[in-house]
C-alpha positions, 0 to 999 in steps of 0.5 A: 615569623618565629615560632611561639616557643622561641619568642621572648617573654611577652612575644606571644601570637595573641588571640584576638576576639571581638566582644559583642552582645545582641544589644545596644551599647553592651559594655558602654551603656548609653553610647548607642546615643552617639551619632556614629554608633550603629549598635542599635541595629543589632536586630538586623542580620546584615549588622552581624554579617557585615561585622563578621566580614569586617573582622575576618578581613582583619584576621580576628580569631573570633567573635565572642558573643555574651549573653544573659537570660534576665534583666538587670533589676538590682539597682533601685530594685527595678528593671526601669533603669536598664529599660530606659538606658538600654543597658543590655535591654532589649537583648536577642538570642545569639546562637541564631545569628551565627549561621548567617555570619558563617555563610558570609565568611570562611575562617573566623570563629564564633564563641557563643554564651549559653548557660547550663542552668536553665536548659536541658543538655539534650536540647543544647547538645542538638543546637550545638551540633547543628550550628557546628555543622552549619559553620563547618566547625567554627563554633565555640561555647562560652559555658556559664552558670547564669547569675541573675535572679531575674532569670531564675524567676522567669525560667525555673520559677524560683525566687532566687538562682541556685546557690553558687556551689550547687550551680557548679555541681549541676554544671559538672554533671551537665558537662558529662551529659554533653560529652556523652552525647557529643563524643560517645553516642555516635562513632566518628564514622557512623554515617555511611550514606551507602546508596547501594545498600540503602544504609544511611547510618549504621545502627550498631555505631549509634548508642544510648548514653543511659545517663542517670544522675542527680540532676539529669536523666538522659538515655539518648542517643544524641539526635545529631551525627558528629559535627566537625569539632564534635565538641565546640571550642570550650570557653569559660569565665569563673574566678570563684573557687568552684569556677576555677576548678571548673575552668581547670577541667573544662576550659580551653580558653578562659575569659577574664574581666578585671581592671588591672593585670594584678587583679587576675594574675593569681587566679590565672596562675591558680587555674593553670596549676589546678589543671596540671596537678588535678587534671593532667593538662598542659597549663600552656594550652589553657589560653586566657583572654582579657577584656579590654576596650581600646580608644585609639587615635593617631595622636594622644590628643586625638585619642583623648578627644574621642574619650571625652566625646564618648564620655558625654554619652555614657549613661551613669544610671545604665552603669549602676544598673549593670554593676548591680546585676554583676555584683548583686549590690544596689548602690542606690541605697548609698548617698551621693557623696558617701565613701563606699570603702567606709560603708558597713557592707563588706561585699561593697567595700571589697568590690569597690576596693578592687575597682579603686586599687590602682587609683590614688590612695586618697581618691574618694569612691562614691557610687558616681565614681563607680558609675563613671568607671563602669560607663565606658568599658564595663568591667574591664580596663579602658586603654586610651592612646596612640597605637603604640601606647595601647599596645604597650598596655596590652603587653603589660597584661601579657607580661604581668598576668600571663594572658594570651589574648584579648576580647576587645569591646567597643565604645562605638559600633563599628568604629571602635573595631575599625580603629582597632583594625586600622591603627592597633593591629598593624602595631601589634604585627610590627611587634610580632604579636599578631599573625598575618593570616589564619594558621589553618585557612578554612579550618575549624575554630579550634584549629585556628585557636591552637594554630595547628591543622588537625586539632579539630577535636578537644586535645587528648589530655582534655576531659572531653577526649576520653569520651570520644568514640573514634572510627574503627573502635568497637563499642565493647572496646570503648565504654562511655565514661561515667 
């Protein structure tokens, strides 16, 4: 296979993750009712272990696990629609399942969503290091700031979440604390395991971080010795001004969800430009992964038949519940036939315009139109067709939005992933878009993500790298950055 650098435009080695959540249905509310769906078995550890084995055999880069810390209670000002339809409810904690999946595999990575808003960094740093150790360096962290007021009420006692800019200000300090703990508190070679001298760890190679900031006071030292990656592979999603600046500094991979490549093209370009100009990073090293839900058939007719079959089980109430949580907009207050692009709310107008942008100009967008749009595939595009047609759609995303890979969501679990494996991946391989095997067998998530052995730590140009206390460096020669 030719190297990435000499491939023509559109011929990237795509990064491929499965996009899942510890719940039923995830991005396609109501599909747990489908007779072939097994997503409702999410509380069984075997469910996750078998998924990890299936995807590793197919050479997926990773499993990207979404999470939220509250229920979707904006629609109808009630949690009931989410409870009844099983829309990301109930929802179990994702990080705990990763070691079991890792024990049954050797190569696949695990990107887990954890919020910076409601957990002390000292506690999270311990959990991240622990799981990175247990997975032999195959952990990724999807950094989020949380967006549900229901989470704020239950965790912080506030009626509403912190203001958007303050959440990101707090997240910036949070990352400094995390970097100090994971990268600076222990030298690479602090653990000696010297049985003759009885020295487990050299005390002069472990130090306090003495962080004293606006939001956090953490003296340290970190509880856990350096894990294989020290800092997990860093993933992030954010399209706001603050989110883009945060991603430009911290993200190694950016997760984007939009219904067409033109919607996110500008954001992707801006993040890469900020990363280069403000943080001195190589923009090509920031990989962008787009949410896509493929519905595949060997023929177009077979794919459409699957789509029509799945559509029967999709929950419009569940979709409106998810939409309310994602946007903060309760569409229940609008009439069944009311054109949402003509309502008084500018927020509703602009959001629906984003959804409707690539529909016929004279199409009418009501709350039911939005619900149908969200009910299969959630907040991302639905690609229905043969392997060649879906691959064409993916190449459009690569060429027009400059994405580097995809987080594939499912309609029916695990059949959607089996269809991707049996039908789509061979087509991508035939086009030179997907690898034949892991670049670094037995390597860390970061090594296989970048495709290069020896890249287990954050790249030298990344903000985290300046915090690393490397082997052989005296403490006086490595000051902890502020």
